[in-house]
C-alpha positions in Angstrom: -1.0 -51.7 -45.8 1.1 -50.1 -44.0 0.4 -46.6 -42.6 2.8 -43.4 -43.2 4.1 -41.7 -40.0 3.4 -38.7 -39.5 4.9 -36.9 -36.8 1.5 -35.1 -34.6 -1.2 -35.3 -36.9 -2.2 -37.0 -40.5 -3.3 -39.9 -41.9 -2.2 -42.1 -45.1 -1.2 -45.5 -46.6 1.5 -47.0 -48.0 2.1 -50.1 -50.3 4.5 -51.2 -53.0 5.1 -54.6 -54.6 7.7 -55.9 -57.3 5.9 -56.7 -60.3 6.9 -60.3 -61.9 9.3 -60.0 -64.9 9.6 -63.5 -65.7 7.3 -66.8 -67.2 5.7 -68.8 -64.0 5.8 -67.7 -60.2 6.3 -64.2 -58.5 8.8 -65.0 -56.6 11.7 -65.8 -58.7 12.6 -63.2 -61.1 15.4 -62.9 -63.6 18.2 -60.3 -63.1 19.0 -60.3 -66.9 15.5 -58.3 -67.0 14.3 -55.2 -66.1 12.9 -55.2 -62.3 9.9 -53.3 -61.7 8.3 -52.0 -58.4 5.3 -50.4 -57.9 4.4 -47.3 -54.8 1.1 -46.3 -54.6 0.3 -44.1 -51.4 -2.0 -42.0 -50.5 -2.4 -39.3 -47.6 -5.7 -37.2 -45.9 -7.0 -34.3 -47.4 -5.1 -31.5 -44.3 -1.8 -33.2 -45.3 -2.3 -32.4 -48.6 -3.0 -28.9 -47.6 0.1 -27.9 -45.7 2.9 -30.1 -46.7 5.0 -29.5 -49.1 8.5 -30.6 -50.6 8.4 -34.0 -52.5 8.3 -37.5 -52.0 11.2 -40.3 -52.5 10.8 -43.8 -53.2 13.6 -45.9 -52.9 13.6 -49.8 -52.8 16.8 -51.6 -51.0 17.2 -55.7 -51.2 19.2 -57.5 -48.6 20.4 -61.2 -49.7 19.5 -63.6 -47.5 22.9 -65.6 -46.6 26.4 -64.7 -48.4 25.8 -61.9 -51.2 25.2 -57.8 -52.2 23.3 -55.1 -50.2 22.1 -53.3 -53.0 20.5 -49.7 -53.0 17.9 -50.8 -56.5 18.7 -47.3 -58.5 16.7 -45.3 -59.8 15.8 -43.7 -56.6 11.8 -41.6 -57.6 11.2 -38.3 -56.6 7.5 -37.4 -56.9 6.8 -33.2 -56.1 4.0 -32.7 -53.9 1.0 -30.7 -55.7 -1.7 -30.8 -53.4 -3.3 -34.5 -53.7 -4.1 -36.5 -51.5 -2.9 -40.0 -54.1 0.4 -40.5 -55.3 2.2 -43.5 -57.1 5.3 -44.0 -59.0 7.3 -47.2 -60.3 10.8 -48.0 -60.3 12.3 -49.9 -62.9 15.5 -51.3 -61.8 18.2 -51.9 -64.9 18.9 -55.5 -65.8 22.1 -56.8 -64.1 21.6 -55.0 -61.4 21.4 -58.4 -59.4 23.9 -61.1 -60.2 22.6 -63.9 -62.9 24.4 -66.4 -61.8 25.2 -66.1 -57.9 28.7 -68.4 -56.7 28.6 -70.8 -54.8 27.2 -70.5 -51.6 24.9 -67.6 -52.5 21.2 -68.0 -52.3 20.2 -65.7 -54.9 17.6 -64.8 -52.6 16.5 -61.4 -51.6 14.8 -59.1 -49.0 13.1 -56.6 -50.5 12.1 -53.2 -49.0 10.7 -50.4 -50.2 11.0 -46.8 -48.0 9.0 -43.1 -48.7 10.3 -40.4 -47.3 8.7 -36.5 -47.8 11.9 -34.2 -47.9 11.0 -30.3 -47.7 13.7 -27.8 -48.5 16.3 -30.4 -49.2 15.6 -32.3 -45.9 14.5 -35.5 -44.9 11.2 -34.7 -42.8 9.4 -37.2 -40.0 6.9 -38.2 -42.9 7.8 -41.7 -43.8 6.7 -45.4 -44.9 8.4 -48.9 -45.5 6.7 -52.0 -47.2 8.3 -55.2 -47.7 8.3 -57.6 -50.8 8.3 -61.6 -49.9 11.3 -62.8 -50.0 12.7 -63.2 -53.8 14.7 -65.6 -55.4 16.8 -63.2 -58.4 19.0 -64.8 -60.7 
């Protein structure tokens, strides 16, 4: 489970996974169905006490070979509430990815999920990144 980067003191973990939306294997997804990405993270009690603002969780997809690079909408925001455990689910709308990739396009994507802390409208140095295995979407 990847750690959350803090500029000085603080600790936490972040994990994200893409949930299967098809029958069978978990590395082949249907483009015509919503794609869910579940993210959970935990921070230490002292960080929970002193941090403010809101968390932002976004997912990005990069095509392997020719194809699209996609910000997988929507970006999720989660307010800090003084707690140590947080989570959210990104529901990517159907047909965000091509259902029938053009010849030469693999339809294979690398998915990266990014956690950021925004305070007073500015991105802070508190961040984490997790990645899914390669996925065939189409």
